[in-house]
Backbone as CSV, one residue per row, in Angstrom:
resi,resn,N_x,N_y,N_z,CA_x,CA_y,CA_z,C_x,C_y,C_z
1,MET,-45.670,2.676,25.437,-46.271,2.846,24.116,-47.737,3.255,24.257
2,VAL,-48.126,4.309,23.554,-49.500,4.791,23.606,-50.378,3.875,22.754
3,PRO,-51.455,3.326,23.336,-52.341,2.481,22.535,-53.015,3.290,21.436
4,THR,-53.186,2.671,20.285,-53.858,3.329,19.165,-55.359,3.357,19.415
5,LYS,-56.061,4.128,18.595,-57.527,4.170,18.662,-58.093,2.764,18.514
6,GLU,-57.521,1.995,17.587,-57.989,0.626,17.356,-57.743,-0.251,18.582
7,ASP,-56.584,-0.067,19.233,-56.275,-0.821,20.458,-57.314,-0.532,21.543
8,VAL,-57.612,0.754,21.736,-58.544,1.153,22.787,-59.936,0.595,22.501
9,LEU,-60.383,0.734,21.258,-61.705,0.209,20.899,-61.759,-1.304,21.069
10,SER,-60.678,-1.979,20.720,-60.611,-3.428,20.881,-60.729,-3.831,22.350
11,ILE,-60.050,-3.081,23.229,-60.131,-3.350,24.671,-61.564,-3.141,25.166
12,PHE,-62.186,-2.046,24.746,-63.560,-1.777,25.172,-64.507,-2.875,24.692
13,LYS,-64.330,-3.305,23.452,-65.210,-4.351,22.917,-64.972,-5.692,23.602
14,SER,-63.709,-6.051,23.819,-63.399,-7.356,24.406,-63.851,-7.473,25.860
15,THR,-63.984,-6.355,26.554,-64.424,-6.376,27.958,-65.930,-6.103,28.082
16,GLY,-66.607,-5.950,26.947,-68.044,-5.670,26.983,-68.359,-4.266,27.441
17,ALA,-67.410,-3.348,27.271,-67.572,-1.985,27.770,-68.092,-1.010,26.718
18,LEU,-68.131,-1.418,25.454,-68.710,-0.568,24.408,-70.091,-1.138,24.112
19,LEU,-71.100,-0.467,24.631,-72.465,-0.971,24.572,-73.226,-0.346,23.408
20,GLU,-74.178,-1.108,22.864,-75.033,-0.608,21.792,-76.482,-0.778,22.203
21,GLY,-77.310,0.202,21.864,-78.725,0.183,22.226,-79.257,1.597,22.227
22,HIS,-79.985,1.980,23.270,-80.510,3.344,23.423,-80.175,3.792,24.837
23,PHE,-79.280,4.768,24.941,-78.760,5.171,26.238,-79.042,6.645,26.508
24,LEU,-79.440,6.920,27.740,-79.609,8.289,28.202,-78.334,8.666,28.929
25,LEU,-77.602,9.629,28.370,-76.315,10.031,28.913,-76.497,11.002,30.075
26,SER,-75.453,11.160,30.877,-75.486,12.089,32.014,-75.808,13.509,31.568
27,SER,-75.444,13.830,30.334,-75.687,15.166,29.786,-77.155,15.412,29.463
28,GLY,-77.976,14.327,29.460,-79.368,14.445,29.047,-79.573,14.098,27.587
29,LEU,-78.470,13.930,26.845,-78.556,13.522,25.449,-78.790,12.018,25.347
30,HIS,-79.257,11.584,24.181,-79.499,10.162,23.915,-78.498,9.681,22.874
31,SER,-78.061,8.423,22.993,-77.059,7.894,22.069,-77.282,6.399,21.837
32,PRO,-76.925,5.906,20.641,-76.984,4.462,20.395,-75.757,3.721,20.931
33,ASN,-74.782,4.462,21.451,-73.554,3.848,21.980,-73.251,4.386,23.370
34,TYR,-72.621,3.530,24.199,-72.262,3.940,25.547,-70.926,3.304,25.926
35,PHE,-70.011,4.122,26.447,-68.725,3.628,26.947,-68.852,3.415,28.453
36,GLN,-68.874,2.153,28.881,-68.948,1.822,30.302,-67.527,1.549,30.790
37,CYS,-66.806,2.637,31.082,-65.387,2.529,31.437,-65.134,1.615,32.627
38,ALA,-66.072,1.565,33.565,-65.866,0.738,34.760,-65.612,-0.720,34.388
39,LYS,-66.209,-1.181,33.290,-66.020,-2.577,32.882,-64.597,-2.821,32.390
40,VAL,-63.963,-1.794,31.842,-62.568,-1.910,31.410,-61.625,-1.742,32.595
41,LEU,-61.910,-0.738,33.420,-60.992,-0.353,34.485,-60.944,-1.336,35.647
42,GLN,-61.830,-2.332,35.639,-61.764,-3.360,36.679,-60.554,-4.270,36.490
43,TYR,-59.928,-4.205,35.305,-58.743,-5.006,35.013,-57.493,-4.151,35.173
44,PRO,-56.638,-4.447,36.165,-55.472,-3.596,36.424,-54.596,-3.341,35.194
45,LYS,-54.412,-4.335,34.331,-53.533,-4.114,33.174,-54.118,-3.069,32.228
46,TYR,-55.450,-3.065,32.070,-56.071,-2.068,31.198,-56.113,-0.706,31.883
47,LEU,-56.362,-0.701,33.182,-56.366,0.559,33.936,-55.039,1.277,33.744
48,THR,-53.947,0.567,33.969,-52.625,1.177,33.827,-52.343,1.547,32.381
49,MET,-52.689,0.674,31.450,-52.433,0.936,30.024,-53.146,2.198,29.539
50,LEU,-54.372,2.420,30.013,-55.149,3.571,29.563,-54.792,4.850,30.306
51,CYS,-54.235,4.715,31.517,-53.893,5.902,32.309,-52.458,6.377,32.090
52,GLU,-51.564,5.478,31.698,-50.159,5.878,31.487,-50.004,7.020,30.489
53,PRO,-50.712,6.996,29.332,-50.553,8.120,28.401,-51.051,9.447,28.974
54,ILE,-52.087,9.397,29.799,-52.589,10.630,30.430,-51.522,11.177,31.371
55,ALA,-50.983,10.310,32.230,-49.938,10.729,33.166,-48.713,11.245,32.415
56,ALA,-48.336,10.572,31.342,-47.157,10.981,30.570,-47.352,12.367,29.961
57,HIS,-48.558,12.637,29.480,-48.829,13.939,28.869,-48.631,15.079,29.869
58,PHE,-48.981,14.830,31.136,-48.922,15.884,32.149,-47.697,15.770,33.062
59,ALA,-46.749,14.920,32.684,-45.583,14.652,33.540,-44.771,15.909,33.847
60,ASN,-44.736,16.867,32.927,-43.938,18.074,33.123,-44.788,19.302,33.471
61,ALA,-46.049,19.064,33.864,-46.967,20.178,34.144,-46.975,20.579,35.615
62,GLN,-46.057,20.027,36.402,-45.931,20.368,37.824,-47.255,20.181,38.583
63,ILE,-47.914,19.074,38.294,-49.185,18.747,38.944,-48.923,18.441,40.420
64,GLN,-49.765,18.992,41.281,-49.654,18.747,42.721,-50.792,17.881,43.248
65,VAL,-51.919,17.910,42.570,-53.064,17.098,42.985,-53.897,16.744,41.752
66,VAL,-54.415,15.517,41.747,-55.365,15.096,40.719,-56.739,15.087,41.374
67,ILE,-57.714,15.715,40.712,-59.081,15.750,41.213,-60.016,15.264,40.108
68,SER,-60.986,14.443,40.497,-61.914,13.856,39.539,-63.348,14.015,40.016
69,PRO,-64.294,14.048,39.068,-65.699,13.991,39.459,-66.085,12.550,39.771
70,ALA,-66.803,12.359,40.879,-67.312,11.025,41.208,-68.546,10.771,40.338
71,LEU,-68.786,9.660,39.899,-68.126,8.444,40.309,-67.175,7.963,39.221
72,GLY,-67.518,8.267,37.973,-66.763,7.721,36.853,-65.287,8.043,36.832
73,GLY,-64.920,9.250,37.266,-63.521,9.654,37.170,-62.633,9.196,38.305
74,VAL,-63.214,8.639,39.367,-62.431,8.345,40.567,-61.330,7.319,40.305
75,VAL,-61.652,6.218,39.661,-60.655,5.164,39.426,-59.550,5.681,38.509
76,VAL,-59.943,6.379,37.434,-58.965,6.930,36.492,-58.081,7.961,37.189
77,GLY,-58.696,8.861,37.948,-57.942,9.886,38.645,-56.959,9.312,39.646
78,THR,-57.400,8.288,40.373,-56.522,7.669,41.365,-55.306,7.028,40.699
79,GLU,-55.522,6.358,39.575,-54.398,5.720,38.884,-53.464,6.764,38.278
80,VAL,-54.013,7.809,37.678,-53.168,8.867,37.116,-52.366,9.531,38.239
81,GLY,-53.006,9.784,39.371,-52.297,10.356,40.517,-51.185,9.448,41.010
82,ARG,-51.458,8.136,41.046,-50.430,7.173,41.459,-49.245,7.225,40.505
83,LEU,-49.538,7.256,39.215,-48.467,7.286,38.220,-47.652,8.573,38.300
84,LEU,-48.310,9.679,38.647,-47.608,10.961,38.784,-46.979,11.128,40.163
85,GLY,-47.383,10.264,41.101,-46.854,10.355,42.465,-47.387,11.538,43.241
86,VAL,-48.665,11.906,42.988,-49.258,13.053,43.673,-50.560,12.643,44.364
87,ARG,-51.015,13.521,45.238,-52.264,13.313,45.973,-53.446,13.265,45.015
88,THR,-54.435,12.427,45.333,-55.638,12.350,44.503,-56.874,12.514,45.375
89,ILE,-57.806,13.328,44.880,-59.066,13.556,45.579,-60.189,13.521,44.554
90,PHE,-61.424,13.578,45.041,-62.547,13.649,44.107,-63.633,14.561,44.646
91,ALA,-64.415,15.082,43.723,-65.592,15.879,44.054,-66.809,15.000,43.823
92,GLU,-67.858,15.257,44.583,-69.076,14.465,44.435,-70.287,15.355,44.638
93,ARG,-71.438,14.845,44.242,-72.663,15.633,44.356,-73.266,15.507,45.751
94,ALA,-73.659,16.645,46.283,-74.438,16.715,47.514,-75.625,17.615,47.195
95,ASP,-76.818,17.056,47.276,-78.034,17.788,46.900,-77.933,18.336,45.480
96,GLY,-77.332,17.535,44.589,-77.244,17.898,43.181,-76.118,18.853,42.828
97,ILE,-75.335,19.283,43.815,-74.247,20.243,43.584,-72.907,19.532,43.755
98,MET,-72.026,19.679,42.760,-70.684,19.100,42.851,-69.893,19.859,43.909
99,THR,-69.311,19.111,44.852,-68.614,19.740,45.971,-67.503,18.834,46.495
100,LEU,-66.606,19.409,47.282,-65.597,18.619,47.987,-66.185,18.202,49.327
101,ARG,-66.027,16.930,49.662,-66.496,16.398,50.938,-65.395,15.514,51.513
102,ARG,-65.704,14.759,52.546,-64.815,13.761,53.140,-63.499,14.357,53.641
103,GLY,-63.493,15.640,53.922,-62.279,16.280,54.413,-61.295,16.681,53.324
104,PHE,-61.669,16.480,52.042,-60.779,16.885,50.951,-60.680,18.400,50.895
105,GLU,-59.477,18.888,50.599,-59.241,20.327,50.502,-58.317,20.629,49.334
106,LEU,-58.417,21.833,48.842,-57.478,22.367,47.852,-56.870,23.633,48.431
107,GLN,-55.576,23.797,48.232,-54.884,24.966,48.739,-54.763,26.020,47.629
108,PRO,-54.767,27.298,47.986,-54.563,28.342,46.978,-53.273,28.093,46.200
109,THR,-53.333,28.313,44.919,-52.247,28.154,43.931,-51.853,26.699,43.664
110,GLU,-52.485,25.733,44.320,-52.171,24.325,44.071,-52.529,23.980,42.626
111,ARG,-51.581,23.331,41.938,-51.773,22.996,40.521,-52.528,21.677,40.395
112,CYS,-53.709,21.745,39.787,-54.626,20.617,39.746,-54.784,20.068,38.326
113,LEU,-54.780,18.758,38.238,-55.124,18.061,37.005,-56.494,17.435,37.224
114,ILE,-57.446,17.785,36.362,-58.787,17.213,36.456,-58.847,16.018,35.502
115,VAL,-59.258,14.867,36.032,-59.274,13.628,35.253,-60.671,13.029,35.282
116,GLU,-61.151,12.625,34.107,-62.474,12.022,33.943,-62.337,10.790,33.050
117,ASP,-63.302,9.886,33.120,-63.235,8.713,32.252,-63.755,9.025,30.853
118,VAL,-64.983,9.531,30.745,-65.604,9.819,29.447,-66.179,11.231,29.480
119,VAL,-65.961,11.981,28.404,-66.527,13.318,28.272,-67.410,13.367,27.035
120,THR,-68.637,13.864,27.221,-69.542,14.097,26.083,-69.714,15.599,25.891
121,THR,-70.225,16.279,26.918,-70.376,17.736,26.865,-69.395,18.433,27.800
122,GLY,-68.797,17.682,28.734,-67.851,18.254,29.681,-68.484,18.879,30.900
123,GLY,-69.781,18.624,31.123,-70.490,19.251,32.237,-69.878,18.969,33.594
124,SER,-69.581,17.708,33.896,-69.013,17.356,35.206,-67.624,17.963,35.386
125,VAL,-66.831,17.949,34.320,-65.486,18.521,34.398,-65.574,20.021,34.661
126,ARG,-66.500,20.697,34.002,-66.665,22.143,34.236,-67.046,22.423,35.688
127,GLU,-67.875,21.556,36.267,-68.250,21.732,37.674,-67.035,21.583,38.589
128,VAL,-66.165,20.631,38.269,-64.948,20.451,39.071,-63.999,21.629,38.861
129,MET,-63.905,22.121,37.634,-63.075,23.294,37.356,-63.528,24.487,38.217
130,LYS,-64.838,24.634,38.349,-65.377,25.728,39.157,-64.949,25.578,40.619
131,ILE,-64.964,24.337,41.128,-64.518,24.089,42.507,-63.054,24.492,42.674
132,VAL,-62.224,24.079,41.719,-60.792,24.419,41.769,-60.623,25.932,41.813
133,GLU,-61.324,26.637,40.939,-61.212,28.094,40.872,-61.730,28.758,42.149
134,GLU,-62.814,28.218,42.726,-63.366,28.788,43.964,-62.398,28.662,45.134
135,HIS,-61.502,27.674,45.070,-60.489,27.496,46.111,-59.185,28.227,45.773
136,ASN,-59.218,29.050,44.718,-58.047,29.800,44.256,-56.876,28.894,43.897
137,ALA,-57.210,27.646,43.528,-56.201,26.736,42.988,-56.164,26.921,41.477
138,VAL,-55.286,26.176,40.807,-55.042,26.375,39.379,-55.417,25.115,38.609
139,VAL,-56.224,25.288,37.550,-56.491,24.179,36.635,-55.302,24.095,35.681
140,ALA,-54.418,23.126,35.932,-53.198,22.987,35.125,-53.422,22.109,33.903
141,GLY,-54.554,21.405,33.865,-54.860,20.564,32.716,-56.080,19.708,32.971
142,VAL,-56.576,19.132,31.888,-57.724,18.239,31.929,-57.397,17.025,31.083
143,GLY,-57.577,15.824,31.662,-57.313,14.592,30.924,-58.437,13.600,31.085
144,PHE,-58.699,12.838,30.023,-59.728,11.806,30.091,-59.414,10.703,29.085
145,ILE,-60.059,9.566,29.280,-59.818,8.433,28.389,-60.553,8.618,27.068
146,VAL,-61.880,8.839,27.131,-62.699,8.911,25.920,-63.298,10.299,25.767
147,ASP,-63.079,10.895,24.604,-63.700,12.161,24.228,-64.755,11.850,23.170
148,ARG,-66.016,11.785,23.608,-67.109,11.463,22.688,-67.418,12.608,21.727
149,SER,-66.856,13.796,21.969,-67.134,14.950,21.109,-66.161,15.052,19.943
150,ASN,-65.169,14.163,19.903,-64.141,14.186,18.859,-63.381,15.511,18.839
151,GLY,-63.117,16.049,20.035,-62.322,17.270,20.134,-63.117,18.552,20.107
152,LYS,-64.430,18.474,19.942,-65.245,19.693,19.880,-65.375,20.364,21.242
153,VAL,-65.376,19.572,22.305,-65.481,20.139,23.657,-64.088,20.537,24.118
154,LYS,-63.885,21.838,24.277,-62.591,22.369,24.704,-62.732,22.876,26.136
155,LEU,-62.051,22.209,27.049,-62.165,22.539,28.467,-60.946,23.269,29.014
156,SER,-59.794,23.070,28.381,-58.549,23.648,28.885,-57.566,23.802,27.728
157,ASP,-56.652,24.751,27.871,-55.581,24.876,26.878,-54.666,23.666,26.921
158,ASN,-54.570,23.030,28.089,-53.769,21.820,28.238,-54.729,20.661,28.481
159,GLN,-55.215,20.099,27.385,-56.224,19.047,27.429,-55.723,17.827,26.663
160,PHE,-55.985,16.636,27.227,-55.533,15.404,26.580,-56.607,14.328,26.712
161,SER,-56.879,13.655,25.606,-57.752,12.479,25.651,-57.081,11.365,24.862
162,LEU,-57.250,10.162,25.363,-56.639,8.996,24.728,-57.378,8.613,23.454
163,LEU,-58.702,8.694,23.486,-59.527,8.280,22.355,-60.521,9.379,22.035
164,GLN,-60.447,9.893,20.813,-61.412,10.879,20.357,-62.300,10.226,19.310
165,MET,-63.597,10.299,19.549,-64.568,9.734,18.613,-65.752,10.666,18.504
166,ASP,-66.315,10.739,17.329,-67.538,11.509,17.136,-68.701,10.541,17.308
167,VAL,-69.092,10.327,18.558,-70.189,9.413,18.861,-71.485,10.201,18.769
168,VAL,-72.414,9.680,18.013,-73.675,10.371,17.775,-74.461,10.511,19.077
169,ALA,-74.997,11.703,19.292,-75.863,11.962,20.438,-76.992,12.876,19.973
170,TYR,-78.179,12.641,20.521,-79.379,13.362,20.077,-80.061,14.045,21.248
171,GLN,-80.708,15.178,20.950,-81.590,15.816,21.921,-82.810,14.917,22.108
172,PRO,-83.440,14.936,23.292,-84.578,14.050,23.546,-85.728,14.211,22.554
173,ASP,-85.914,15.411,22.018,-87.026,15.644,21.094,-86.628,15.487,19.631
174,ASP,-85.438,14.928,19.378,-84.955,14.788,18.001,-84.370,13.393,17.762
175,LEU,-85.014,12.366,18.321,-84.500,11.004,18.188,-84.885,10.418,16.833
176,PRO,-83.958,9.698,16.193,-84.332,8.981,14.973,-85.305,7.854,15.328
177,PRO,-86.196,7.470,14.405,-87.219,6.462,14.716,-86.657,5.140,15.249
178,GLU,-85.514,4.687,14.710,-84.955,3.406,15.154,-84.490,3.458,16.596
179,LEU,-84.065,4.635,17.052,-83.648,4.789,18.447,-84.863,4.992,19.344
180,ALA,-85.832,5.771,18.867,-87.043,6.061,19.644,-87.826,4.788,19.957
181,ARG,-87.696,3.770,19.114,-88.420,2.510,19.331,-87.872,1.704,20.505
182,LEU,-86.619,1.974,20.875,-85.983,1.223,21.964,-86.157,1.964,23.284
183,PRO,-86.345,1.226,24.394,-86.414,1.907,25.690,-85.041,2.486,26.058
184,ALA,-85.037,3.684,26.620,-83.783,4.342,27.003,-83.253,3.747,28.307
185,ILE,-81.984,3.402,28.318,-81.315,2.848,29.488,-80.346,3.897,30.014
186,LYS,-80.296,4.053,31.337,-79.374,5.003,31.973,-78.335,4.199,32.746
187,PRO,-77.220,3.801,32.074,-76.248,2.943,32.750,-75.212,3.679,33.596
188,GLY,-75.163,4.998,33.533,-74.114,5.747,34.225,-74.333,5.838,35.723
189,SER,-73.533,6.690,36.351,-73.543,6.789,37.811,-74.424,7.928,38.319
190,ARG,-74.851,8.821,37.439,-75.644,9.964,37.875,-77.122,9.653,37.709
191,PRO,-77.986,10.170,38.583,-79.414,9.940,38.433,-79.915,10.485,37.099
192,LYS,-80.957,9.864,36.592,-81.566,10.270,35.321,-82.027,11.722,35.409
193,PRO,-81.655,12.555,34.399,-82.091,13.962,34.436,-83.605,14.058,34.428
194,GLN,-84.135,15.023,35.165,-85.574,15.251,35.187,-85.978,15.979,33.911
195,LEU,-86.961,15.447,33.235,-87.445,16.067,32.003,-88.476,17.125,32.355
196,PRO,-88.495,18.232,31.581,-89.462,19.306,31.875,-90.891,18.870,31.652
């Protein structure tokens, strides 16, 4: 059974994974809300519950490998790969560039599912898509747990997200006064973007 939007939000709230305050997102945008998926995914029952619908959506897509951007997508990608019974790898940053390391490889024409935990602008997923294309493999789909853009970010014709929400995000020079008064926290896995 696919969890409803209310179910997913309830899980995030009960595990302390839906944070409120002033957050600097990996995209460089600022938001009063932050989804800390790692706090949810530390519980095996929630990990499986949130990944099963992603795996089910792509069950007939002839996926051969699941690839995720490190660090946030690794746990989700590994579980989705386990559920699909396929190899799982991840891309990570080296000198600020998303790349394959640790002996991971993609073969030409290999059908890849890119999996991420949370998407706001889709920047990390696009970087992984570029890696797949550079290896002459195929992006067969993109899946993630939370779509903070509420469907506005379109990364693939075969795209699936468990939870779509229009979470408010602001440019650094356009913060509302109530948010600007709070210190910005960077809870994610990527280093804080350098401001010009």
